[in-house]
GUGU-395942 format. One line per field, with one value per residue (C-alpha): residue in one letter; residue number from 1; x, y, z. Coordinates in steps of 0.001 Angstrom, whole numbers. Last residue first. Example, Ala and Ser with C-alpha at 12.3 -4.5 7.8 and 13.67 -1.06 7.14 Angstrom:
<numars>
type = [S,A]
seq = [2,1]
px = [13670,12300]
py = [-1060,-4500]
pz = [7140,7800]
</numars>
This chain:
<numars>
type = [R,G,I,A,R,A,A,D,A,T,Y,M,D,P,T,F,K,S,E,N,L,I,P,G,K,K,A,E,N,T,M,G,Y,G,T,Y,Q,G,S,N,L,D,M,F,F,Q,S,G,A,Q,W,G,S,M,D,P,H,Y,Y,Y,N,V,M,A,H,K,W,L,Q,G,R,A,D,Y,N,D,A,M,V,A,N,W,T,D,E,D,I,F,L,V,R,K,G,Y,V,H,R,Y,G,E,K,L,D,A,E,V,V,W,V,R,R,L,E,Y,R,M,F,E,P,N,P,H,N,P,T,L,L,E,A,Y,K,V,T,G,A,N,A,K,F,A,N,A,P,S,Y,I,E,R,K,G,L,L,K,W,T,Y,R,E,P,A,G,N,F,L,R,D,E,D,V,T,M,T,G,N,T,G,I,M,P,Q,D,Y,G,Y,G,P,M,Q,R,V,R,R,T,S,P,S,Y,S,W,A,Q,R,S,S,T,V,F,N,Y,P,E,H,A,I,S,I,V,G,N,D,R,A,P,K,L,T,T,N,Y,S,M,A,Q,I,L,D,S,T,K,P,E,V,T,P,S,N,A,Q,S,L,N,R,A,H,A,R,G,W,G,I,S,G,N,P,L,V,S,A,L,D,S,I,K,E,E,T,Y,A,R,A,P,L,Q,H,N,W,L,V,E,M,G,N,K,P,I,P,F,P,V,Q,G,L,G,E,V,G,Q,G,D,N,V,L,Q,A,H,L,A,N,D,M,V,R,R,C,V,Y,D,P,Y,R,F,D,R,H,G,P,Y,I,N,M,K,Y,T,T,P,Y,K,K,L,L,A,K,Q,G,D,T,L,H,A,A,Y,Q,D,M,N,Q,A,T,I,V,L,I,P,K,E,N,A,Y,P,D,V,P,Q,G,G,S,F,K,V,H,N,W,G,P,V,E,G,L,Y,K,G,T,Y,P,P,I,T,G,E,A,N,G,A,Q,E,A,G,V,C,T,L,D,K,G,L,R,A,A,E,A,P,P,V,A,A,H,A,S,T,L,L,G,N,N,L,T,L,A,A,A,L,M,V,T,T,T,T,K,M]
seq = [459,458,457,456,455,454,453,452,451,450,449,448,447,446,445,444,443,442,441,440,439,438,437,436,435,434,433,432,431,430,429,428,427,426,425,424,423,422,421,420,419,418,417,416,415,414,413,412,411,410,409,408,407,406,405,404,403,402,401,400,399,398,397,396,395,394,393,392,391,390,389,388,387,386,385,384,383,382,381,380,379,378,377,376,375,374,373,372,371,370,369,368,367,366,365,364,363,362,361,360,359,358,357,356,355,354,353,352,351,350,349,348,347,346,345,344,343,342,341,340,339,338,337,336,335,334,333,332,331,330,329,328,327,326,325,324,323,322,321,320,319,318,317,316,315,314,313,312,311,310,309,308,307,306,305,304,303,302,301,300,299,298,297,296,295,294,293,292,291,290,289,288,287,286,285,284,283,282,281,280,279,278,277,276,275,274,273,272,271,270,269,268,267,266,265,264,263,262,261,260,259,258,257,256,255,254,253,252,251,250,249,248,247,246,245,244,243,242,241,240,239,238,237,236,235,234,233,232,231,230,229,228,227,226,225,224,223,222,221,220,219,218,217,216,215,214,213,212,211,210,209,208,207,206,205,204,203,202,201,200,199,198,197,196,195,194,193,192,191,190,189,188,187,186,185,184,183,182,181,180,179,178,177,176,175,174,173,172,171,170,169,168,167,166,165,164,163,162,161,160,159,158,157,156,155,154,153,152,151,150,149,148,147,146,145,144,143,142,141,140,139,138,137,136,135,134,133,132,131,130,129,128,127,126,125,124,123,122,121,120,119,118,117,116,115,114,113,112,111,110,109,108,107,106,105,104,103,102,101,100,99,98,97,96,95,94,93,92,91,90,89,88,87,86,85,84,83,82,81,80,79,78,77,76,75,74,73,72,71,70,69,68,67,66,65,64,63,62,61,60,59,58,57,56,55,54,53,52,51,50,49,48,47,46,45,44,43,42,41,40,39,38,37,36,35,34,33,32,31,30,29,28,27,26,25,24,23,22,21,20,19,18,17,16,15,14,13,12,11,10,9,8,7,6,5,4,3,2,1]
px = [-7735,-6104,-9035,-11376,-9139,-8690,-12500,-12966,-10547,-12649,-12197,-14349,-17520,-16976,-17590,-15329,-16485,-16730,-14703,-13628,-9985,-7988,-4166,-1873,-1751,896,3134,6449,5624,3447,5454,3793,7263,10764,12989,16259,19821,22424,22997,22674,20320,17834,15561,11973,10428,6715,5474,1865,-711,-3796,-5445,-8941,-11529,-11993,-11099,-9666,-6547,-4686,-1088,728,4394,5018,8216,10436,13417,15125,17428,17508,18940,16584,18298,15325,15693,14128,11778,11344,8147,6842,3616,1039,-2305,-4734,-5426,-5000,-3134,-466,573,4276,4774,7468,8177,9910,11326,11026,11841,8688,7913,5603,6343,6873,5066,6929,6646,4765,5208,2685,3458,486,1726,1618,3253,6331,6512,8750,8691,10899,11877,15234,16064,16816,15617,17987,21232,21879,19608,16119,14421,16345,16632,13051,11724,9666,7306,4568,4460,4566,7425,6017,2536,3829,1584,3435,6420,7059,9251,7829,5665,4793,1562,1488,3592,610,1560,585,1557,2655,1892,-1838,-2111,-3539,-2931,-1288,1710,3866,1397,2573,4742,2785,4152,7673,10190,13989,14193,15574,12391,11036,8246,7491,9109,6855,6976,3178,1117,-399,-702,-1966,-1990,-4690,-3829,-5105,-3805,-2811,578,2727,153,220,-2861,-2494,-5134,-5485,-7718,-7278,-8931,-12585,-13639,-10177,-8884,-11919,-12605,-11407,-8946,-9593,-6762,-6230,-2881,-2408,814,711,4361,6476,9388,9197,9788,7409,3650,2327,-1493,-3000,-6436,-7173,-10234,-11221,-13238,-14630,-17075,-20257,-20889,-18344,-20826,-19753,-22928,-23374,-22829,-19363,-17963,-14942,-15054,-15817,-12212,-12002,-8551,-7464,-3665,-1605,1950,5536,8909,12435,15883,18049,21800,22837,25939,24086,21380,17914,14950,12468,8714,6460,2759,-214,-3214,-6889,-8388,-11915,-13320,-10268,-9287,-10896,-8669,-9348,-6034,-4598,-7585,-7221,-3574,-4809,-7360,-4628,-2338,-4805,-7409,-8299,-10590,-11319,-11807,-13410,-11880,-13850,-15449,-18602,-18745,-17213,-13417,-11286,-8061,-8210,-8620,-11486,-13466,-12594,-15557,-17453,-20588,-20217,-16975,-18026,-21120,-19035,-16674,-19545,-20882,-17416,-16912,-20377,-19427,-16577,-12974,-10756,-7828,-5846,-3613,-403,3022,5924,8610,11615,14073,15656,19279,21106,24062,27094,26198,24857,25040,24538,21614,20065,20401,18826,15787,15482,15576,12781,13257,11621,13379,16644,16345,19527,21322,20647,22935,25881,24204,21758,18427,17344,14897,12331,12480,11146,7503,6721,5576,3044,-58,1981,305,-673,-836,-4134,-5666,-8798,-11242,-12267,-10606,-7967,-7018,-4331,-3411,-5341,-6221,-9945,-12317,-12831,-10466,-10606,-9873,-8283,-6416,-4247,-579,2348,5359,3259,5117,2026,936,-1823,-5467,-7950,-6443,-7091,-10134,-11765,-14294,-11565,-11038,-11790,-15199,-16014,-15430,-15536,-18991,-17533,-16400,-19800,-21415,-19262,-16363,-16711,-16273,-13520,-14554,-12789,-10606,-7455,-4133,-2236,-1870,-4993,-3701,-684,-2928,-3496,111,1414,-1180,-212,3527,3064,1041,3299,6443,7258,10235]
py = [27868,24870,24416,24144,21813,19450,19347,18487,15527,14108,13719,16518,15019,12040,14142,15392,17037,13765,14979,11351,12251,15458,14628,16589,20384,22905,20316,19594,16031,15239,12553,10681,9562,9317,7892,6166,6240,3621,2634,-1202,-1552,970,1972,2864,4627,5518,8077,7826,5356,5854,3144,3302,5202,7739,11107,9334,8124,4878,4886,3231,3643,2041,103,-692,-2872,-2806,-4920,-8515,-10474,-12708,-11872,-9657,-7575,-8370,-6384,-6858,-5277,-4016,-2844,-4225,-3215,-5920,-4145,-6687,-9402,-7005,-7740,-8536,-8373,-10163,-8951,-10778,-9883,-6252,-3877,-5148,-6796,-9653,-12614,-15131,-13957,-11960,-13640,-12165,-13647,-13044,-13252,-12741,-10898,-11594,-8882,-8350,-4575,-2038,1716,3915,7418,6448,4438,7720,7003,5079,5741,9300,10682,11772,12031,14685,17288,16299,17494,15446,17585,17105,13409,10895,8599,8915,7735,4536,2043,-652,-1199,-4920,-7459,-10606,-13516,-15461,-16356,-18466,-18325,-17293,-17034,-14321,-14759,-11449,-9129,-9130,-7581,-4314,-1380,-804,-2317,-1104,1555,3521,1015,836,4171,3039,4178,4492,5697,9284,9706,13055,11628,8057,5875,3851,308,-530,2618,4422,2368,5326,8745,10939,14412,17757,20899,24343,23853,25142,24385,20699,18694,14840,12076,8577,5574,2066,-528,-1478,-5051,-6725,-4535,-5221,-3088,-55,2817,6248,8611,12498,14273,18030,19898,23292,23362,20945,23176,24480,20990,21178,21954,19109,18807,15312,14204,10469,8353,5054,1814,2363,-356,568,-3280,-3479,-2328,276,479,4324,5858,5249,5282,3227,1657,5121,6074,9777,11438,15109,15247,18398,17468,18310,17242,17748,16492,15759,15788,13217,11870,8655,10498,11219,11728,13469,13622,15901,15766,18166,16238,15615,12141,11088,7541,6755,3041,-368,-2487,-2946,-3389,-5194,-7499,-7939,-9246,-11723,-13106,-13352,-15147,-18037,-19215,-16034,-15743,-11978,-12159,-8956,-6554,-3511,-2782,-5029,-8098,-8975,-8896,-8392,-9662,-12790,-15077,-12981,-13020,-13377,-13735,-12041,-13635,-15112,-13552,-10409,-9941,-10530,-7844,-5418,-5873,-5470,-2200,-921,-1663,866,-412,-1138,64,-1667,-4245,-3331,-4941,-3965,-2208,-3256,-667,-1805,-818,988,3286,1225,-2043,-317,-3001,-6025,-4463,-3244,-6745,-8333,-6038,-6835,-10496,-10247,-10642,-12858,-16021,-14066,-13010,-14493,-13876,-10207,-9818,-7840,-6274,-4667,-5564,-3459,-5168,-4076,-531,2196,3196,6763,7876,5103,7258,9034,12290,12620,16001,17817,18355,19772,17237,15922,17715,15476,15400,12833,11499,8219,7779,7880,6734,3338,2097,-1193,-3302,-5811,-8205,-10712,-9709,-10850,-11792,-13829,-17006,-18892,-16106,-13594,-14567,-12714,-14078,-11560,-11964,-8434,-8910,-10358,-14073,-16496,-14811,-11633,-13616,-17389,-17424,-17164,-20659,-22115,-19963,-21493,-19457,-17434,-19044,-18292,-17334,-17655,-20408,-19515,-21051,-22651,-21531,-23153,-26714,-25700,-23600,-26275,-27301,-23648,-22796,-25934,-25058,-21444,-22234,-24851,-22775,-21957,-19526]
pz = [-19050,-17315,-14895,-17798,-19814,-16893,-16364,-19944,-19772,-16956,-13208,-11674,-13048,-10668,-7572,-4773,-1600,372,3483,3543,4222,4479,4453,6612,6340,6041,4378,6067,7188,4119,2372,-514,-1860,-619,-3332,-3081,-4196,-3227,-6805,-6469,-3550,-4991,-2107,-2600,411,939,3432,4527,3264,5438,7538,8564,10624,7822,9405,12461,10590,11394,10209,7279,6477,3035,2189,-762,-1462,-4749,-6964,-5857,-8782,-10901,-14161,-15157,-12173,-8598,-6456,-2642,-1525,1766,3456,1065,2584,3338,6723,9531,7511,6306,2721,1914,-1862,-3772,-7264,-10000,-13423,-12651,-15576,-17285,-20580,-21411,-23725,-20982,-17884,-15141,-11755,-8926,-5484,-2732,960,3461,6520,10189,12071,14308,14632,13004,13595,11497,12626,14123,11036,9051,5487,3219,1112,2454,5273,4542,7992,9800,6945,6049,9372,11791,13872,11345,12127,9264,10515,14054,13286,11689,13376,11429,9275,9235,11030,9482,10671,7527,5629,2546,-690,-2846,-6486,-8926,-12582,-13942,-16889,-16458,-13004,-14209,-11912,-8592,-6660,-3918,-2702,-5781,-7586,-10837,-12028,-11535,-8865,-8640,-12180,-11239,-9039,-10470,-12746,-11993,-14618,-16870,-15647,-15581,-15785,-18688,-21867,-23811,-22086,-23586,-24338,-22919,-24397,-23108,-24805,-21998,-19247,-20148,-19397,-19078,-19428,-18134,-18699,-17251,-19430,-18943,-20077,-19586,-16690,-14576,-11398,-13309,-12328,-13910,-14152,-14321,-14668,-14516,-15225,-13412,-12449,-14526,-15063,-11433,-9966,-8216,-8061,-10150,-10128,-9438,-10050,-9301,-9839,-8184,-8674,-12102,-13580,-11617,-11856,-9205,-6692,-4117,-1857,-1333,2050,3252,-283,-413,-3924,-5239,-4392,-5274,-5203,-5101,-5104,-5001,-5931,-4885,-6374,-5003,-6083,-3097,-2407,283,-1578,-2329,-4096,-2509,-4925,-2678,-3327,-1358,-545,-767,235,-528,-153,-727,-47,2122,2653,3079,824,-2998,-4677,-1668,-1470,-5158,-4599,-2002,-4455,-7163,-4840,-4048,-1613,212,3254,3285,-526,-1913,591,-312,-3730,-3503,-5758,-9178,-9822,-12822,-14382,-12297,-15253,-16709,-13444,-9753,-7427,-4653,-3294,228,1346,-439,1628,4799,3607,3065,6587,8105,6212,7176,10876,10867,10794,13844,15816,18540,16979,18735,18645,20837,18954,16825,15732,12527,11639,8874,9348,10142,8397,5265,2497,4993,6698,3456,1945,4961,4682,950,1519,4040,7729,10382,9712,9609,13351,14804,11566,11890,14936,13545,10554,12974,14588,17604,19927,22538,21173,23540,23928,25009,21601,21351,20600,17853,16766,13049,11360,11396,8037,9494,8028,11513,14453,15888,19533,19005,22402,21992,18319,17475,14775,16370,19058,20899,17941,20266,17961,19895,20310,18103,20186,22535,21586,20459,18192,18788,18264,16016,12686,10048,7689,7414,10248,12449,12364,15206,15403,13494,10207,10950,9488,6031,6271,7234,4420,1720,270,-2999,-6385,-8861,-12433,-15745,-14380,-12603,-13651,-10819,-7296,-5818,-5617,-3452,-1095,1595,1664,1914,4584,6663,6271,7233,10294,11552,10986,14575,14685]
</numars>
């Protein structure tokens, strides 16, 4: 593997990984002018790598996926445009040492722990889909004007990709927190807690989410305070049927803390949930997933120091249409110890690597977290999480795919694998739902995301 790019980035960023000042300036116009030229409009390298194993960005499709005759807002399940491709490489426990430079510690641990069942199918790389022009325009504005505030606990600018040419770990993290994604999202998704013996505990939820940071028509200014709102109704297990949770996500976790409320049908009461997030266990996951692990990290970054390790070429989940297809049944997908490798698609991708180390005096079940953030989308696609002793504990991944409803990348199935116990959680799965996600239909409004709204529905 050529390490020139990584070494240069690491050297250039060394001075930027210390403590942040109260505000961090945007890049100068000459540097921002690279967007749409040698960089894509959101900041990825346009060119492929020297070896030809990562292709150049084409962005030749906007709002369409070849072979998927999608009707907007219909809830159609994804169709794989690369279904006829075969793996160009299969990585196993037997040959993993040859490819170690392109693997995360968590991937290596899975290959070693499950040498007869776990493998990684590597496919040709594709960088074929692009974002709408309004996203590009907003990202350029952010490059010139966005800044971190309150020591990185908040951001000022427009709500999509605030730092397309990042200089430190906190800026990369905020790009992940504020990628270009769905404005409105409605889906019924399944959660599966898979024990080592193959038995499964099930959960199901109806989500109605509103991300004001991603409005296609209204400029999403961070001065509006709230970046996103969620509204989830639990459908399974039966004991929690009808429980409603509502949450507000701010742009600045110092001036506007995260707010959450829960409605219980048994008491017919709504209560506020203080301190919501962080390492509270996600309901129904047997402790394999914390609240702040949805999309691998969410919420306030205050408990960790965030260090940018540079950019690496890693075999990452990408173009994951197959893993989210309605033709895939859970009985096939959810094998013991890890999801069925036959449905996973890996490509060699450039990813930003950010390490989060727990601050002294703060508490979290993870003493260290390493996020791998895709350069083309700013979505974290994998995470390696360590316990308080510094021992690797869990590996997690998200299967993203391009969705015509919003002309952007949708978080599909997420898998959180406990390397000690052998159990794992499949989260956000829609394979067996009657409909897939419905995105950007724009039928949700902020007044739906209040405690009073939860009470009204519960009556």
